[in-house]
PLY file of the C-alpha trace (Angstrom):
ply
format ascii 1.0
element vertex 446
property float x
property float y
property float z
element edge 445
property int vertex1
property int vertex2
end_header
29.33 19.88 -9.83
27.47 16.80 -8.14
25.27 19.07 -5.73
24.38 21.57 -8.82
23.46 18.46 -10.92
21.37 16.70 -8.16
19.31 20.52 -7.56
18.58 20.75 -11.27
17.30 17.02 -11.83
13.26 17.83 -13.00
11.94 14.75 -13.24
9.28 13.05 -12.59
10.16 11.15 -9.59
8.83 7.06 -10.65
11.86 5.34 -8.64
12.81 5.37 -4.89
14.04 7.03 -2.57
9.49 6.84 -1.61
10.05 10.61 -0.69
9.77 11.50 -4.01
11.90 14.86 -3.03
7.99 16.04 -2.45
9.28 18.80 -0.27
5.77 20.93 -0.48
4.99 17.22 1.38
7.33 16.37 3.85
8.85 19.91 4.55
12.73 21.29 3.59
14.85 20.75 6.85
17.63 18.17 6.17
20.49 18.51 6.53
23.30 20.27 7.31
22.69 21.71 10.63
21.82 18.24 12.03
24.22 16.92 11.00
26.58 15.73 14.04
28.25 13.09 15.81
28.23 11.30 18.86
28.05 13.88 20.97
26.30 14.31 24.65
22.97 13.59 24.51
22.47 12.49 21.78
23.05 8.88 22.39
24.80 6.28 20.48
23.08 3.47 17.66
25.11 0.95 18.71
24.66 1.13 22.09
21.17 3.27 22.69
19.97 3.72 25.84
17.97 7.13 25.12
16.42 9.40 21.81
17.74 6.25 19.74
16.59 3.73 21.61
13.21 5.15 21.60
12.97 5.59 18.32
13.80 1.72 17.88
10.82 1.26 20.03
8.46 3.32 17.63
10.10 0.94 14.82
9.20 -2.09 16.95
5.41 -0.46 17.69
5.12 0.29 13.80
6.31 -3.05 12.53
4.45 -5.13 15.26
7.97 -6.77 15.81
9.34 -8.47 19.15
12.28 -5.32 18.49
13.32 -4.13 15.09
16.51 -1.64 14.82
17.70 1.08 12.77
19.97 0.45 9.94
21.72 3.36 8.18
23.79 1.15 5.72
20.51 0.31 4.11
18.89 -3.56 4.02
22.18 -4.75 2.70
23.01 -4.48 5.88
20.41 -5.95 7.34
21.06 -8.67 5.35
24.39 -9.43 5.83
23.64 -8.85 9.37
20.87 -11.79 9.98
22.45 -13.98 7.83
25.75 -13.57 10.42
23.89 -14.01 12.95
21.78 -16.98 11.76
24.02 -19.14 9.93
27.18 -20.86 10.79
29.55 -22.46 8.62
28.73 -25.48 6.55
25.37 -24.93 7.28
22.80 -25.58 4.57
21.03 -22.43 3.34
18.34 -22.31 0.99
17.08 -19.26 -1.03
15.05 -18.46 -4.23
16.94 -18.33 -7.14
15.88 -14.37 -7.29
17.18 -12.58 -4.24
18.87 -9.94 -4.08
22.93 -10.37 -4.31
23.38 -9.45 -0.82
21.91 -12.66 0.54
24.50 -14.09 -1.74
27.37 -12.45 -0.22
26.02 -13.16 3.38
25.96 -17.06 2.84
29.60 -16.70 1.31
30.79 -14.56 4.14
29.37 -17.01 6.60
31.08 -20.20 4.43
27.13 -21.17 4.08
25.85 -23.59 1.65
23.48 -22.79 -0.89
20.67 -24.51 -2.11
17.94 -22.51 -4.39
14.18 -22.28 -4.87
12.72 -21.90 -7.69
10.05 -19.35 -7.86
7.57 -19.98 -11.44
8.09 -18.00 -14.49
4.54 -16.25 -15.66
3.24 -16.14 -18.65
5.36 -12.83 -18.83
8.96 -14.02 -18.31
8.28 -12.47 -14.55
9.09 -14.44 -11.02
6.30 -15.30 -9.49
5.96 -16.75 -6.32
7.62 -19.17 -3.96
5.91 -22.41 -3.51
5.19 -23.81 -0.56
4.90 -27.27 -1.07
8.32 -27.11 -2.94
9.76 -25.82 0.51
8.37 -28.38 2.65
9.98 -30.89 0.18
13.15 -30.11 0.40
12.84 -29.13 4.24
11.34 -32.26 4.49
14.16 -34.52 3.04
17.37 -31.98 4.05
18.41 -30.89 6.96
18.66 -26.64 6.41
19.00 -24.25 8.63
18.19 -21.39 7.17
15.72 -19.98 4.61
15.43 -16.75 2.25
13.02 -15.69 0.54
12.42 -12.16 -1.28
8.88 -10.74 -0.44
7.75 -8.46 -2.31
10.12 -8.86 -5.37
10.81 -5.78 -7.14
7.19 -6.39 -9.31
5.20 -6.58 -6.27
4.63 -10.41 -5.98
3.95 -11.43 -2.25
4.43 -15.17 -1.59
2.10 -16.32 1.17
5.16 -15.93 3.72
3.00 -16.90 7.07
2.23 -20.00 5.43
5.86 -20.96 4.47
7.22 -19.36 8.03
4.65 -22.83 9.32
6.45 -25.46 7.40
9.32 -24.21 8.23
8.76 -23.64 11.99
7.77 -27.90 11.58
11.17 -29.33 10.25
13.58 -26.34 12.98
14.39 -23.97 9.96
14.63 -20.43 10.37
12.63 -18.10 7.60
14.50 -14.97 6.78
12.73 -12.18 4.43
13.94 -9.99 2.61
11.39 -7.61 2.43
13.09 -4.50 1.45
10.26 -3.79 -1.22
7.84 -3.95 1.62
8.42 -1.85 3.74
4.91 -0.13 3.45
3.15 -3.25 4.01
1.90 -2.73 7.42
-1.01 -5.22 7.37
1.29 -7.86 6.83
3.75 -7.06 9.73
0.30 -7.95 12.38
1.04 -11.18 12.16
3.86 -11.49 10.71
4.95 -15.56 11.34
9.03 -15.39 9.89
11.90 -15.21 12.04
13.29 -12.17 10.66
12.30 -9.35 8.15
14.41 -6.46 6.53
12.72 -3.52 4.91
14.35 -0.58 3.12
12.17 2.74 4.62
13.55 4.69 1.98
12.15 2.89 -1.52
8.47 3.40 -0.58
8.06 5.04 2.79
9.59 8.66 3.03
12.94 8.17 4.23
16.37 9.39 2.76
18.31 7.27 0.89
19.69 4.69 3.12
17.30 4.25 5.21
15.85 0.39 6.59
15.09 -1.21 9.31
15.55 -5.12 10.90
12.92 -6.63 12.18
12.93 -9.68 14.84
9.68 -11.80 15.22
10.62 -15.35 17.12
12.64 -16.13 19.93
14.72 -18.64 17.78
16.76 -15.31 17.46
19.18 -14.86 19.43
19.11 -10.54 19.69
22.59 -10.38 21.44
24.53 -12.21 18.70
22.23 -10.30 15.80
23.25 -6.75 17.84
26.88 -7.64 17.42
26.37 -8.32 13.49
24.86 -5.18 13.37
28.07 -3.77 15.06
29.84 -5.08 12.31
28.19 -4.14 9.62
27.12 -1.10 10.02
29.02 1.94 9.74
30.72 3.10 13.18
29.68 6.55 12.02
26.32 6.55 12.00
24.63 9.03 9.94
21.94 11.56 12.08
20.89 13.27 9.13
19.67 9.44 8.26
18.55 9.06 12.12
16.42 11.68 12.01
14.80 10.92 8.62
13.67 7.85 10.41
12.39 8.89 12.84
10.68 11.79 10.74
9.28 8.97 8.58
8.14 7.25 11.77
6.07 10.12 13.08
4.81 11.33 9.70
2.86 7.64 8.88
1.75 7.70 12.77
-0.01 10.73 11.81
-0.75 10.28 8.25
-2.64 7.63 7.87
-5.18 9.18 5.43
-2.38 9.53 3.23
-2.38 5.71 2.26
-6.13 5.64 1.58
-5.39 8.81 -0.52
-2.49 6.78 -2.56
-4.31 3.59 -2.49
-7.45 5.94 -4.45
-4.92 7.38 -6.52
-3.28 4.27 -7.69
-7.25 3.08 -8.70
-7.40 6.33 -10.83
-4.20 5.90 -12.59
-5.08 1.74 -13.16
-8.69 3.11 -14.57
-7.19 5.72 -16.87
-4.58 3.16 -18.38
-7.45 0.70 -19.30
-7.54 2.04 -23.00
-4.12 1.20 -23.72
-3.75 -1.69 -26.72
-0.25 -2.96 -27.38
1.31 -1.72 -23.44
-0.50 -3.71 -20.79
-0.16 -3.18 -16.95
0.28 -5.56 -14.91
-1.12 -5.73 -11.70
0.69 -8.07 -8.80
-0.24 -8.07 -5.19
1.31 -4.59 -4.40
0.03 -2.45 -6.74
2.24 -0.10 -6.26
4.74 -1.42 -8.28
3.57 -0.24 -11.62
5.31 -2.92 -14.10
4.73 -1.69 -17.95
5.09 -4.78 -20.47
6.38 -3.72 -23.93
6.85 -7.35 -24.79
3.57 -7.14 -27.20
5.27 -4.03 -29.15
7.97 -2.63 -31.20
9.80 -1.47 -28.55
11.78 -3.31 -26.15
11.96 -1.95 -22.13
14.86 0.09 -22.94
13.51 1.95 -25.44
10.25 1.92 -23.60
12.07 3.75 -20.54
14.20 6.34 -23.33
11.05 7.68 -24.37
9.91 8.25 -20.86
12.80 9.78 -19.86
13.64 11.71 -22.74
10.11 12.75 -23.89
8.17 13.13 -20.87
10.57 13.89 -18.84
10.19 10.75 -16.57
12.06 8.39 -14.73
11.59 4.83 -14.60
12.94 2.40 -11.30
13.80 -0.53 -13.27
14.00 -1.29 -16.99
13.91 -4.94 -18.49
13.72 -6.45 -21.13
10.34 -5.91 -22.23
8.99 -4.41 -19.36
9.26 -1.48 -16.73
8.61 -0.95 -13.57
7.67 2.88 -11.57
7.81 2.32 -8.36
4.99 4.78 -6.55
4.98 5.54 -2.74
2.35 7.73 -0.48
4.54 11.14 -1.92
3.29 10.66 -5.54
1.02 13.68 -6.77
-2.07 13.40 -8.43
0.39 15.15 -10.91
2.84 12.50 -11.57
0.03 9.85 -11.90
-1.52 12.03 -14.48
1.82 12.35 -15.86
2.71 9.07 -16.33
-0.64 7.61 -17.54
-0.61 10.57 -19.68
2.70 9.45 -21.20
1.97 5.45 -21.56
-1.24 6.62 -23.55
0.62 8.71 -25.77
3.75 6.01 -26.60
0.94 2.94 -26.79
-0.58 4.96 -29.67
2.68 5.24 -31.51
3.19 1.27 -30.92
2.80 -1.37 -33.35
1.82 -5.19 -31.92
4.08 -8.24 -32.66
4.03 -10.86 -30.88
5.78 -12.12 -27.64
8.55 -14.84 -27.25
9.05 -15.37 -24.08
12.69 -16.12 -22.93
12.85 -17.76 -19.03
14.84 -15.19 -16.84
15.27 -18.07 -14.43
18.84 -20.72 -15.02
20.72 -22.74 -12.18
23.65 -23.32 -13.71
25.51 -26.24 -12.20
27.12 -25.81 -9.31
31.42 -26.36 -9.17
31.58 -25.28 -5.97
30.74 -22.98 -2.97
31.50 -19.10 -3.91
34.25 -19.28 -0.90
35.59 -22.39 -2.20
36.92 -20.15 -5.00
40.39 -19.51 -3.92
42.99 -17.25 -5.84
43.79 -19.17 -9.30
41.50 -16.56 -11.78
42.01 -15.68 -14.95
40.08 -13.46 -17.13
38.54 -14.85 -19.83
36.63 -13.62 -22.97
33.00 -14.70 -22.19
31.85 -15.98 -25.33
34.69 -18.96 -25.06
33.94 -19.33 -21.07
31.75 -22.73 -22.25
32.28 -25.01 -19.22
34.12 -22.86 -17.28
33.86 -21.84 -13.67
32.45 -18.42 -13.18
34.58 -16.44 -10.28
32.40 -13.91 -9.90
28.71 -12.56 -9.81
27.22 -11.71 -13.15
23.83 -9.43 -12.70
21.58 -7.35 -14.05
20.97 -3.47 -11.68
18.39 -2.79 -10.55
17.58 -5.45 -9.08
20.68 -6.63 -8.95
19.78 -10.65 -8.94
22.49 -12.91 -10.14
22.50 -14.56 -13.75
26.08 -16.25 -12.34
26.88 -17.05 -8.69
31.27 -17.52 -8.18
31.80 -21.39 -8.68
28.95 -22.24 -10.98
30.06 -23.45 -14.54
28.77 -21.20 -17.58
26.80 -23.02 -19.74
26.00 -21.85 -23.64
22.22 -21.95 -21.95
24.03 -18.89 -19.48
26.28 -16.95 -22.54
22.56 -17.22 -24.43
20.41 -15.32 -21.81
23.77 -12.81 -21.29
23.18 -12.25 -24.70
19.69 -11.83 -25.04
20.18 -9.15 -21.78
22.35 -7.80 -24.14
20.81 -7.21 -27.75
18.36 -5.08 -25.41
20.53 -2.94 -23.81
20.15 -4.20 -20.32
23.45 -3.25 -18.72
24.98 -6.43 -16.97
27.69 -5.55 -13.92
30.26 -8.05 -12.77
32.16 -8.02 -9.05
35.09 -7.06 -11.04
34.02 -4.81 -13.89
34.26 -7.18 -16.21
31.33 -7.40 -18.38
30.11 -7.61 -21.09
32.97 -8.48 -22.79
34.94 -10.81 -20.57
34.88 -12.55 -16.82
36.34 -14.27 -13.93
36.93 -18.04 -14.77
39.04 -20.98 -13.45
38.81 -24.25 -15.82
37.20 -27.47 -14.48
0 1
1 2
2 3
3 4
4 5
5 6
6 7
7 8
8 9
9 10
10 11
11 12
12 13
13 14
14 15
15 16
16 17
17 18
18 19
19 20
20 21
21 22
22 23
23 24
24 25
25 26
26 27
27 28
28 29
29 30
30 31
31 32
32 33
33 34
34 35
35 36
36 37
37 38
38 39
39 40
40 41
41 42
42 43
43 44
44 45
45 46
46 47
47 48
48 49
49 50
50 51
51 52
52 53
53 54
54 55
55 56
56 57
57 58
58 59
59 60
60 61
61 62
62 63
63 64
64 65
65 66
66 67
67 68
68 69
69 70
70 71
71 72
72 73
73 74
74 75
75 76
76 77
77 78
78 79
79 80
80 81
81 82
82 83
83 84
84 85
85 86
86 87
87 88
88 89
89 90
90 91
91 92
92 93
93 94
94 95
95 96
96 97
97 98
98 99
99 100
100 101
101 102
102 103
103 104
104 105
105 106
106 107
107 108
108 109
109 110
110 111
111 112
112 113
113 114
114 115
115 116
116 117
117 118
118 119
119 120
120 121
121 122
122 123
123 124
124 125
125 126
126 127
127 128
128 129
129 130
130 131
131 132
132 133
133 134
134 135
135 136
136 137
137 138
138 139
139 140
140 141
141 142
142 143
143 144
144 145
145 146
146 147
147 148
148 149
149 150
150 151
151 152
152 153
153 154
154 155
155 156
156 157
157 158
158 159
159 160
160 161
161 162
162 163
163 164
164 165
165 166
166 167
167 168
168 169
169 170
170 171
171 172
172 173
173 174
174 175
175 176
176 177
177 178
178 179
179 180
180 181
181 182
182 183
183 184
184 185
185 186
186 187
187 188
188 189
189 190
190 191
191 192
192 193
193 194
194 195
195 196
196 197
197 198
198 199
199 200
200 201
201 202
202 203
203 204
204 205
205 206
206 207
207 208
208 209
209 210
210 211
211 212
212 213
213 214
214 215
215 216
216 217
217 218
218 219
219 220
220 221
221 222
222 223
223 224
224 225
225 226
226 227
227 228
228 229
229 230
230 231
231 232
232 233
233 234
234 235
235 236
236 237
237 238
238 239
239 240
240 241
241 242
242 243
243 244
244 245
245 246
246 247
247 248
248 249
249 250
250 251
251 252
252 253
253 254
254 255
255 256
256 257
257 258
258 259
259 260
260 261
261 262
262 263
263 264
264 265
265 266
266 267
267 268
268 269
269 270
270 271
271 272
272 273
273 274
274 275
275 276
276 277
277 278
278 279
279 280
280 281
281 282
282 283
283 284
284 285
285 286
286 287
287 288
288 289
289 290
290 291
291 292
292 293
293 294
294 295
295 296
296 297
297 298
298 299
299 300
300 301
301 302
302 303
303 304
304 305
305 306
306 307
307 308
308 309
309 310
310 311
311 312
312 313
313 314
314 315
315 316
316 317
317 318
318 319
319 320
320 321
321 322
322 323
323 324
324 325
325 326
326 327
327 328
328 329
329 330
330 331
331 332
332 333
333 334
334 335
335 336
336 337
337 338
338 339
339 340
340 341
341 342
342 343
343 344
344 345
345 346
346 347
347 348
348 349
349 350
350 351
351 352
352 353
353 354
354 355
355 356
356 357
357 358
358 359
359 360
360 361
361 362
362 363
363 364
364 365
365 366
366 367
367 368
368 369
369 370
370 371
371 372
372 373
373 374
374 375
375 376
376 377
377 378
378 379
379 380
380 381
381 382
382 383
383 384
384 385
385 386
386 387
387 388
388 389
389 390
390 391
391 392
392 393
393 394
394 395
395 396
396 397
397 398
398 399
399 400
400 401
401 402
402 403
403 404
404 405
405 406
406 407
407 408
408 409
409 410
410 411
411 412
412 413
413 414
414 415
415 416
416 417
417 418
418 419
419 420
420 421
421 422
422 423
423 424
424 425
425 426
426 427
427 428
428 429
429 430
430 431
431 432
432 433
433 434
434 435
435 436
436 437
437 438
438 439
439 440
440 441
441 442
442 443
443 444
444 445
């Protein structure tokens, strides 16, 4: 039933994976006839000596790293492995509050202590860059073992990682970049100064879902320990379908350099065509391949815009927030796709009325009662409306993008509940670890 439904899906895919189901461009060779296991002559992901070692070497060349490793459990696996290799129990870890949930999970597993950076929020309520001066202010006064930053963000905001890494190096702090959404930004990797960068090939490149890579750039990383952690978090039965997809992805990039020029031209034409939007607004950040359509000045929410695109124009969007949507693009999008999205937005724009925009900040850093790993088992289920001043015992987040609104060990304030209500009133789906949202949440009394 699932396979039949998948094959009947004819929506125009402005979402990951980056291959966009474009079999005209990429071929249709996968998957059953290559779905094997570690048989003679086909190497072993956890101890590569032949074919798979060569794929890792090709990844290393592609990302200009000291050493790169294939990931078949997504970038989440890379994040968990990197944190486990770089952090010991009790170490202080400085993270940007807009990091993915996997970052928090990794720190919790190793019993690290979380401290926060607060990225700026722009006039549209969207996370901005991490400020290097804020990084230096914290690192100069505190002993931080690891700094973790998301760049680019879901919306395409790119922080100055090299400048931040230079600052971190002064204070003997390692830098891990969650670059899941930046696998296609090859210019950055030629001179990368971070210690480790994790990328999701499947998000913006022609690779199957779960294909990713972890790239090591400094001698300060214990490669043997990292390999050990990868063997812990990667499946013991890695898919040769996925590993073949990574190999094909690398070959395609090496053999089709003109695809990125054509892609840029398609994006330029798209933005030019949409210049006459009057109510909707395209927010163009550092990575223009993340098309951010802001509807905060209109009479519809992001959820309503997403529904209109899906139901009236056969376009499936990657991510929906309260006041905007994100259309994720790649080199595999066709001019037909771009034209269809532009035409749909222009048509919808004509039907909208204008209103003022009341920005609601998406950044709240609640007071910390304890670290996530210190919560213990003394948990009770509370009504979310009656949980003020109680300690949260589960992650609460919108997915995508998977950024926690609440982290275990944080005190639930009235402001947090108001923010949750704001999301829900705009039909943004919220999730929690134990599936208690939107009405209930696991807590313990302070």
